Each structure stands twice: as C-alpha cells, then as structure tokens.
C-alpha positions as CSV (number, residue, x, y, z in Angstrom):
1,M,-0.9,-9.8,34.2
2,I,-0.3,-8.8,30.6
3,I,-3.3,-7.4,28.7
4,T,-3.1,-7.8,25.0
5,K,-5.4,-6.0,22.6
6,T,-6.5,-7.8,19.5
7,V,-6.5,-5.7,16.3
8,P,-9.0,-6.7,13.6
9,A,-6.9,-7.5,10.6
10,Y,-7.1,-9.6,7.4
11,R,-5.0,-10.4,4.4
12,S,-6.2,-9.6,0.9
13,C,-4.7,-11.1,-2.3
14,I,-3.5,-8.5,-4.9
15,T,-4.4,-10.7,-7.9
16,C,-7.7,-12.5,-7.2
17,G,-9.0,-10.5,-4.3
18,H,-9.3,-13.5,-1.9
19,K,-9.6,-12.4,1.7
20,D,-8.3,-14.5,4.7
21,T,-8.4,-13.8,8.4
22,N,-5.2,-15.8,9.0
23,V,-2.7,-13.0,9.1
24,N,0.2,-15.4,9.4
25,K,-0.1,-16.6,5.8
26,D,1.9,-14.6,3.3
27,Y,0.6,-16.2,0.1
28,C,-2.9,-16.8,-1.3
29,S,-4.3,-20.3,-1.0
30,K,-6.2,-19.9,-4.3
31,C,-3.6,-18.5,-6.7
32,G,-0.3,-18.3,-4.8
33,T,0.2,-14.6,-5.1
34,Y,1.4,-12.4,-2.2
35,M,-1.3,-11.2,0.2
36,Y,-1.3,-7.6,1.7
37,L,-2.0,-7.1,5.4
38,Y,-4.9,-4.8,6.1
39,S,-5.4,-3.7,9.7
40,S,-7.8,-1.2,11.3
41,Y,-4.9,0.1,13.4
42,Y,-1.9,0.2,11.1
43,S,-3.5,1.0,7.7
44,P,-4.9,4.5,8.6
45,K,-1.4,5.5,10.0
46,I,0.4,4.4,6.9
47,K,-2.1,6.2,4.6
48,K,-1.7,9.4,6.8
49,E,2.1,9.3,6.6
50,C,2.1,8.7,2.8
51,S,-0.3,11.6,2.2
52,S,1.7,14.0,4.3
53,K,4.8,13.5,2.2
C-alpha cells in the first residue's frame, strides 16, 4: 500500500493576481501570463535557501 500525502498548493498569476487551485495549469485563464506555484511545503524551503546565500 502506497500512502501519498497531499500538499496544499495553488498557482498565482504574476500579472493580474488570479489564484487557481489547479497546479497543472502553467498559464492564467484570465490574462494568459505565467502562474507561479505556491506550496506550503516547498515555498518555505526555497525562501530559507535563498536567504542563507
């Protein structure tokens, strides 16, 4: 039995600020700009690594 843990994540548009819970989409449905992935698991680790450099 494989146990998978779901990580709360969403994507946010860098231009209009639209948020979407579908993390598989790369581009905003409103304006077509790239959407960044925000995750409660990965985002703090990235910020910590960037601040230590």
